[in-house]
Every structure is written in C-alpha cells, then in structure tokens.
Residue, then its C-alpha position, 0 to 999 in steps of 0.5 A: x198055323x191058324x187060331x180061331x176065337x168065338x164068342x157071343x154065346x149066351x142064354x137066350x129066351x125062346x124067340x129071342x136073338x143073338x150074334x155069334x163072332x169068329x175072329x181068325x188069326x194066323x196065316x190067312x192073308x190071300x188064302x182062298x177059304x171057306x168059314x163056317x159055323x157048326x154045332x153040336x148038342x149033347x148026344x147029337x153028332x156036330x152038324x152044319x149050320x151055315x158056310x160062307x165063301x171069301x166071295x159071300x156065297x152062302x149055304x144053310x142047313x134046313x132047319x135055320x133058313x129064314x132065321x140064321x144070317x151068315x156074314x164075314x168081314x174078310x178084312x178082319x178075317x171075322x164070321x158072324x152069325x146072326x141068329x133070330x126066332x131062336x128055338x130051344x132045339x137050337x141049344x148047342x155048342x157052336x163051332x167056327x171052322x176055316x177050311x183052305x181051298x183047294x186042299x180042304x185043311x180045317x181049322x177049328x175054334x173051341x166053342x161057344x154055348x147057346x143056350x134057348x130057354x124060358 
C-alpha cells in the first residue's frame, strides 16, 4: 500500500508564489512510477497540472507552462510543485498522484487547497 501526503497550500495574492510538496510512503522502492499534480476547481472536472517521471521527464498543462515547475527527490519519494505568477484561475484543490508502471496503478493524496485572491 502507498500513502501520499500533500502540504504547502494556502492563500496567496495574485502574482504570488507557493510551493507544494507530496511525500509518498509505502511499497515504492525500485518500482517504476510517474508522479504528478492535478487540480479541481469548484464545479469543474479534475485536470492535469504536471507530471514527472523517475528519470525527470516532465509534462505540463498549457495553462501553467512557464509559471509552474515540477520536480522530485527520488531518494525521499517526494514531488514538488513550484507555482509562480499565480492567477485567480489557479484556485483549486490540488491533488498529488502516483502511478506505478507498467500496470498504471494509481494512488491519490487527500488534496491541498490553493486560493489565489486579493
């Protein structure tokens, strides 16, 4: 079993920055995986924000390219999301996800709230 715990959310003014963290624990060692961040705003579907492989390959949603940076510390099984130049439309509940490959088994965190407002 795998547990994911997010942290780092909060209230920030437009143009500000936040850094989210997600620590994974459990049966992870030597298992190929992709970690990522998703978000869900009220009344909207959950959407992909960014993904990162064990090797460091990344993928971003067009809406966050150039503003958000995903990274990971494989030794600590932790993924980060540095969010800069935040906009009110970035307001959402942000979820961490870990996907084991090749069978695509998913694990989700409980979510951390990000609110961008003046």
